[in-house]
N, C-alpha and C positions, 0 to 999 in steps of 0.2 A: 474371492477371499483376498483381503488386503495382506500385504507382507507382514506388517507388524499390527497385530490386533490390539484394541484398547485393552488395558489391563482389567482383569476381573478383580474387583476389590471385595474381599470377604467381609460380611457382616459378622456380628457376634455369634449368631446361630451357625453360620458357615464354618467359622473357626472351630467350634465345638465338634460339628459333624466331621470336618476334615481331620481333626485330631483323633477321633474315635476310628475313623476309617483307616487312617494312616497306620495305626498300631496293628489293625487286623490284616491289612494288605502286606505290611512288612513281615509279619509273623508268617503269613502264607508263603511268601517268596523264600523266606529263610528256611522253612520246613520242607520246601520243594525246590531245592537248588537245581537249576538247569536241567530238570528232567524232561522238559518238553519245551517246544518253541511257541506253544500257545497256552493260554489260561482260560479255563471255562468258568464263567461267572453266572450264577443262577439268580434270576430276579425273583424276589420273594412273592410279589403280588400275583404273578401268573405262571411261575415255574419256567419262564423263558430262559434258555441257556444262551449266553452270549459267548462266542469263541474269539478271544482277543489275542493279538501277538504279545509274547512276553515282554518284548522291548517296549511296547506301548504301556503295559501295566507298570514296568519299572519307571518310565517317564512320568506316568500318573502318580507314582509314589513321590517323586520329587515335587510335582505340583501340589500334592496334599501337604507335603512338608512345609512349603512356603505358605499355603493358606492357613495351616494350623498355627503358624507363627503370626498370622495377621497381615501377611504381605499380599500385595496385588500380584497377579501373575498374568504374563503375556505368553502366547505361543507364536514363534517365528520360525517358519520352515528354514532349514540350513542353507538352501540354495536361494533364498529370497535376497533380492537387492533392495537395500534401504536408502532412502534419502539421507542427506547429512543431518536434517532435523530429527528424523527417526533414530539415527545412530546416536545423536546427542541425548535424546530422551532416554534411550536405553542405558547410556553411560552416566546419565544424570549430570551432564555438563552442558556448556553452551555450544551452539552451533560453530561459532568461530574457533573454539578450542578444538573441535573435531576436525575442522578443515586444516588446522595447524598439524594435528596428528597425521592426517592423510598426506599433506604435502611434505612432512618430515619422513614419510615412508614407514610410519609405525603401524599403519592399517592399510591393507590392499583396497584399491578402488579402481573404478574405470570411469571415464567421462562419456556422457551421452549428450552430445551437443555441448552446451556450456554447463551442464549439470553433472555432479559427482554421484556415483552410486557405489554404495559399500555392500559387499557381500556379507550376509549375516554370519556366515561361517568365520570369515576374517575378523569380524568384530568380536565374536565369541573367543577366538584365539587370543586376540589382543587383551580382552577382559581376563582370561585365565592367566596370561603372562604377567599382566599388571598385578593381579592379586598374589601371584607367587613372588614377585619382586617386593611387594609391600610386606608379606609375611617374613621374607628374608631380612628386610630392613628392620622390622620389629624384633625379630630374634637377635640380630646383631646389636641393637640398642639394648635389649634386655641383658645380653652377656656383657656388654660394656658397663652397664649400670651395676651389675653384680661384681665385676672386676673392681670397680671404683669403691665398693662397699657401700653403695647408696641404696641397696635393696635388702 
């Protein structure tokens, strides 16, 4: 299994199915809060019962939400090491930009020979922090706009 799988791009039918499944899975999780570490799923065709970790079902909910919104989804193990190109693809930026972030210390990495390897967990942490910084800047800009009477 590769570290960063190619995104699954949902088609129109996938979006509809993901949206329908999402509401049912969220409803189930909400009505059965943390009562168990596993979730039993019955397959309609043959009544097979699948026993799944609750954490996997919660992650599945996030995947369904992205697919229902029409977004492609990739699964990357937290301990995976990514190439700079894979990291750039996940950030939707250029490889040289990622290298600049690495050398500036914004994202942890290690060298393997001449090559840089980025831990997926470090990249995700950078993405969360970057999103938080962006939200904060947008909030400050919105407050400033209101103060100036422009909104």
